[in-house]
N, C-alpha and C positions, 0 to 999 in steps of 0.2 A: 599330273597333268591337271591345269589350272580348272578351278573351279568356285562355283558361291553358294553357298547357303540358307536355308532361309526355313522356319520351323513356323508349321502353322498347323492352328487348333480348328476342329471341325466342331460345323455346327451340333454332333452328336457326343462331339464329345472326346471322339481319337488326334489321335495328335501327332505328330511325323519332322522330315526331314525334306523338304524340296531340296536335292544340289542339283545345279546346273554344270553341266563340261560339256563351254562351247563344244560345235565340232564333232560331237561323239558319235558315232555308227551303235551305238548300245548301250541297252536301259537297265538296269537293274535296282527289281521292288524285294523289299522283305520288311515281308507283316512280323510282327513277335506279335500275342498274346502271356500270359501270365497263365498259363497254363497244363504247365510240368508237372513232375508226379508229385511233389509236396501240395496240389491243388487239387490229390483225387480223392470223394467223396470218404476215405476210411482208404487202410491200408494192408486192407483184404484182399482188392481189386489192384490196388499197387500201380499194374501193367493197363491201367484205360489209358491213362492219357498218352502212353507210346502205342497204343495202340490205333487207336483213335487216331495218331500222327499215320498209320501207315494206309487208313481206309484216306485217305482224308484228297486221297486222286480217283474214288473209288465214286458211284454211282451216284449223280448228280441229279439238279430239277433240268440238265440242257441235256443228259448221255446218261445214256444205261448202263454203262459198266464201262472198269476202270480204261481196258482197252482203247475202245474208242476215246473216250478224253485224250489221253495217248496221243494219240495218234493223228489226232487234232492239233493239238497242244503242239508234236514239237515240227509239226509239217514242213515252215520253216528254218529248224533249227533249232527251236528257241529249246532251253532249260527249264524245268523246275526237280525242285525236294522239297525236303522240311525235314525238322530236326528235335529232337526231344529234350527239356533236360534238367536238372532238379525241380525250375523253377522257370522254362520257356517252351512255347512251342513256338517251333520261328518256317515259315509257308521262303523260299527262298526262290525267282524266278532272275532268268537273262535271257531278251529278246535283240532282232533287231534290230536298228534303232525305227522302221516300216513299219513292224507291227507292234509300236508297244498298247496301244488302244486296243487293240485283237486278244492282248495278250489279259490283261490289268479285266478284260471284263469275264476271260477265265479263271484267271484267277480269286475274282469276286464271284462265282457259279461254282467250285469247290469246295471256297472258304465259309459260302453266307448258304450255301443250300442243299447240304449233299443228301440222301436220303440211304442213309446205315442198309448193310441190308444183309440176311442175318446167314448166306453162304460165304460173301467178305469179311467178317466177321471172324467166321473161322477157317477162313483161308489164310487170312492177316495172321491167328494167334498160334498158327502155322511158322511162318513164316520169322513170327517174334520168338518163338520160343526156339527156331534155330541162331535164328542172329544173338543173341544171347547163350547161348549152349556154347555159340562158336566163341562169346568171346570168356568163358571160362579157361580157354585153349591161349591164351591171351594174360600175363603171368602183371601185367601194368593193370591191364585191368580187371582182375583181381584184388591188387594190394589196396586201392586212389579211393574206394567207396571204403575198402576198411578201415582206412586210414579216419573217415571224415564218419565213422561211425565212431570208432572209440574215445574220436573230443571230442562226441556229442550231438551230434546231429543227427537229426531223424530222418537217415536213408532207407535204404534196404541194400544188401549189396547182388551180383547178380544172379548168386546160387534163389537168394532171399526172393525175386523178381519172378523168378520161372517160375518155385509156387503157385503165387496169384494169382495167372496165367486162366488157368482152366475158371475159375472160380468169376472172371470179368463174364454181360452181357452184352447183349445190345442192349437196354435198357441204361447201362450203365455208363455206355456210349456217347447215347444223346444225351442223358442229362450231364454230361461231364459238359460237353460242347455245349448245348443251353445255356452253361451254367456259367463258361466260361469265356463263350466269345461269343465279347460282346460291345460295344463299340467306346465303353468307356475301358475298355480293358486291352484295347488296342495300341499300336504302336506302331509306325510303317519309318522308312529313309525308301526314297524312290529318287536313282540319277541317274541322268542321263541329258539326252540336247533336250533340255526342258522351255529355256526361252519362248516366248509365247505358247503354252499349253502350261501353266501350274492351275491357272482359274478352269482348266477344263480338268483337269486331274482333280483339282478338289473336290469338282461337283459328282463326279464319277463318283467317287470313294467318300460323299456324301451320302447316295442311295445302297451301298452295300441297307443289305435287310437284313442290322442285329438286333438285336433287344438292348436301352440303352448300357445296363447293367455296372461293372463298379471296376476297379480298376484297385485286383489286389492290395492286403500289406506284404511284404515278406518275411516267413517265418524267424520268428527267430530262438536259437535254439543257444541256454548256457556249455559251456565248450570245459573239459577239464582234461588234466593232461592222463595218460594211461601205460600201463603197465605196457613190456616190451610184447613183441604179442608172433608169432611163429605161426604162417600158412603154408603148411606142411604139404610140400607133391613132389612123390619118392621120383618123381623124371626129373620135375626141375636138378640141373646137376652144375645150378650157379645160387648166385640170392640176388634175385630183384629184391633192393632198399626204394622204405623211403622218408623218410624222414622229418614230419611239419612242428611247427610250432606258429604256435599265432598270439592275437589282439581283440583283446576284446574291443576294440573302435574301427573305424574307416578307417585308414593313412589317407593324409589332404594328396593333394596333384602334388604336390615338390617334394615327399617322404617316398610316394611311388617308384617317381621320374629315379629317387636318387638310390633308393636299392635295385629299379634295373640296373642304371651301373654299377651295382655291388657286385649283382651276378655276375654282371658281365665278367667284370675284376679275374669273381673267385672262378664259372666252370667257360666262359664264355666261348673259348675259344682253346688249339689247342699250348699255349702258351700265358693261363689265367693260371693264378693258385691254388686250386685244390687241384681241376679237370687239367690241365697241363703238367703239374707235377705230376699228376695220377700216370701220366700216359707215358711221362718222363722214365717212368722207373718200369712200367712193365704191369702196371696194378687193378687200371679200370681202361675196357677199352672205351666206353661211352657214361657220364653221368651230365646231371643239369640239376642247375638252379635257380628257381622262381619264386617273385615273391608278386601273389596276388590279392587283391582288394573287396571282399561282399560286403552287402549290406552294413550290418553291422560288426563286420572284427576284420579280422584280416591275416594272412596267413605269407609264413617264410619258409618255405620248401625243398630239398633235396633229397634226391632220389641219380635210379639208376642201378646195373646190373655189375655185378663182380664173381669170380671168383673165390671160392669161402678158403678158398689158401691163400689169397689175399686180400683176404676184403678188413682186416686188424691195419694195416698196414694204409689202402685206405681209407682209411675210419680214425688214421694219427694222423694224416694231409687233414684233415677235415678241423680235425677240434683241433691242432697248432694255428691255420688260417683263418677258423672262425675267434679264436679267441687274441690270432693281430690282430684281429677288426675292432674288438672291443677295449682291446689295451690302445685302438690309434694308429698300428703301420699298416696305412695305408698311405702314398705319396700322392702328391698334386698332381706326377708323371702320370702313374693307375690311371683316375678318376680325369685328365684331360683327354689318355690317351678309351676311356668306354665312352667320356661326350661323343669324341670326334667318330667311333663307332656309331653309337647310336644319333646323330644327325647325318651319315651315311644311309644308313635302316631308313630312317624318317623322308626319308626323300627320292627312296628306293622302292619305298611306301602307296605311291601313287601314282603306277603306272596304268592304269588300268579304271574301270568304270567301278567294276565292283570291289575293290581294291579299298578305291576314294569310299566307296558304300559303311565297306566294313571299318574302318577306320573311325566312321562316325555308329553308327551300330549298335557296338557292343555298349557302350559309357550311355547310348541316348534311350539305348532297350531297360538299362539298366538302373539308372535313377534321372532319366529325361533331362541331363547334362547336355549339351553341345560345347564338342571341344572345336578348340579354332586352329584352322590344321596353320595357318600362316605364326601362330605363336607359338610352337610346339619347337623350334629351333633359342629361339629365345630363352626359355623353358627349359630346357637338356642346358647352352649355353651356362646361366645362375646356379646348377649344383654347386654349390659346397663339399666341404667333406665333413664338415658341422653338423650339417642337416643328416650326410651318409648314418656316420655313427652314430649317432645318436639315435638316430631309427632300427640300429640293428641291434645296439645295446638293449634297449626296449625291448626286443623279445626277449634277449637272452633273461633280463631282470625278472621281464615277468613271468615267466619258466612254468608253461602251460606248452606239452610237449608230447606225441610217440614217435617211435619207435619203430617202426613194422617190413615183415620183408614175405617175401616166399621163396621157401628152397628144398632143397630136398635133405638139408642134413638136419641140430641139432634144436631145440627151445638154450640150451647155454651156449650157443657160441650166436643167437644173436642175443643172449645175458650180456656177454661176452662184453659184444662193438656199443650195447648199449650201456653200457658201464662209464665205456674212455664218455661217450656225451654230456653223461652227468658231472661230467668233471668240469666244462663250461658252467654249471649254474652252480657249482658250488663256491666259483672264486665273484667276490662280489667287482660288481660293473659299474 
């Protein structure tokens, strides 16, 4: 869908993107605060942010409870939700174009004027406990926070988070909201038919009753390698594994795009070098690799599930193909195919207003950078082998990594797989 994007900086310190999608019949709203788990007052009340997010649509200045608010918000089919991560708390909504103003005002009252109640806190503590307990049955959910911890990130696992729920008080909830939900800490992305509405939207947002506050800095962790770690679950009949490599810097856009293409070559399809080869030999039903860019560092991750008796064969393929990358054995034809795939996915990623909004919001909420949708195809076409190989080699050369797994097997089995990976780091890159 054709669209135009403009950044606005409000008088109250908030900043955001207004995305005009001519002819759109839907409006999409996203509001982000740096108010996630890393910003709670102390780790003893780690779940404060998460519980507060669960209470986001409860009693407020206009509605006496969540039931009344929900009934009014959704009466014409509108949708709303909220989510919390290590860094962010994000409120989202989609609605029909004809009721955008009403929906924006309802978001205002929920975000700016909550009346946190004790009975709501007790109920949501129970719901959060149920949610996190459920995650303990998901091996990937159990695995990746542990990998973050092993590398040195100051985060809690789901089990540790569960232990902090009883400590959270209504006073903690209110303190967290007051400290984090400020105008200078607010970023937003609003997409839809905005022609003739931008000035009104800005006026409405400038009326939001929020203290000035500050835009919080992103915490910096010192990342290190760690020993292979097994999370033993006797009911786990296979191995859910994660191998994460880190760099102590942010990849630039060119490097990130190049690594996305490399991940496509290695694990993106049934004819990819690692995943495709593993499927062909019957070694693993599914696995992935992806490159992520953080605020102070970047990671190159591999993960998936594999039966214990075929894990060695899968890891042999992983080592062989990552070594081939380090040796420069990727062809221009493979890169061209990955670029063609990326171009197609980019074009397919703007079919709805919400998809357009999401294209911009992730990066904008992170570092305030406004991506240019129309320039992405040229950036993809300019990816070259030299950039791709140099970036991958840097991950290997830095030699900061960990392998962890969830399995009913033995620690020795995981150590054997770790030994295979270690061979990559003993070879000069």
